[in-house]
N, C-alpha and C positions, 0 to 999 in steps of 0.2 A: 314756602308752606308754614303756615303758623302752627306754633305747638303749644296745645291745651293741658293745664295740670290739672287733673281732678281725682278726688278721693275715690277710694273703693266704694263708698255707701253711694255716692252720688253718680256714679257709673251704673251701680246696680238700678237707681231709681229712674233712670231715663235712657236706657238701652239704646232704644231707637233713634232717640236724639242724638246720642254719642255717635251712633255707626253715620248718621246723615253729615255730620260734621267730617268725619273720615272721608264719606263719600265726595265731600266738597273740597278734599285736597288739606285739610289738616291733619295733623299727627297729635294723637291723644295720648298723653301719659298718664297711665292710672297709678296713684300712689297711696301708700299706708304710712301716714305720718310723713317722714322725711325720706322713705325708700320708694324707690318705683318697683312697681309689681307688674306692669306690662306697657307696651307699648302698641299702640294700634295705628296703622296707616295703610294707604292705599298699595296695592301690589303693584310692583312694577312691572311695567310690559316688556316682552323681548324686544331688544334692538331690531329694526328693519334691515331687511338684505337689501342692496343695491338694486337689484331687481324690482322689489317691492315697491321703492323709491318711484323708479322710473314708471310703474305702472299707476302710481298715485298720481305722479305729474300729468301722465296722459289722460288718466279721468279728470283731472280738475281741469285740463285743456279742453277737452270736449263736452265738461259742464258748463264751463264760464265762458269759453271762445278766449280766454287769455293763455299765451303760452309762457311756461314758468323760465324766468331768466337767470341762468347759472352764473357764477362767479365766471372771469373769463380764463383763470388758471384752474377750474375745476377739473377737466377732463386730464390734465397734467398731471394734479394732484392724485386722482383715482389711479391713473397707469403707474404711477410711481409705486403707490401704496401694493398694488397687486404685484409688480415687478419685485418689490422687496419683502415680500411677506414670507413667514416662515413657519413651519408646522408649530402648533402649540404643545407643550408639553408641561402638564400641571406640575405643581409641586407635590412632594411626596405625601403631605397630609390631605392633600386634595383627591387622592386616587382612589379612595374607598370605595367608590362607586364603577370602578373598572372591574369586571369578572375576568379570572384569568380560569380558564378551561383546560 
């Protein structure tokens, strides 16, 4: 992803053009002199679950007739991850969203 540095005045002059660059994957840093004032970038999508990935592979196969081929050790890797996963305990600074009744 390329980073574009632009002044506040230039950003205000062509905001639609600026947003087009963001939609195309660029990161835009809006600056005032040598100070950064804002950073615009596309929102990161949530990671896919394993079941979503399997469904996407199934849809791909139905649409193209091509079966996705997985790494030979993929099933073993997934089984090991599932076997060794532990509950996530967020750090204290990241627990402000938890409501205690």
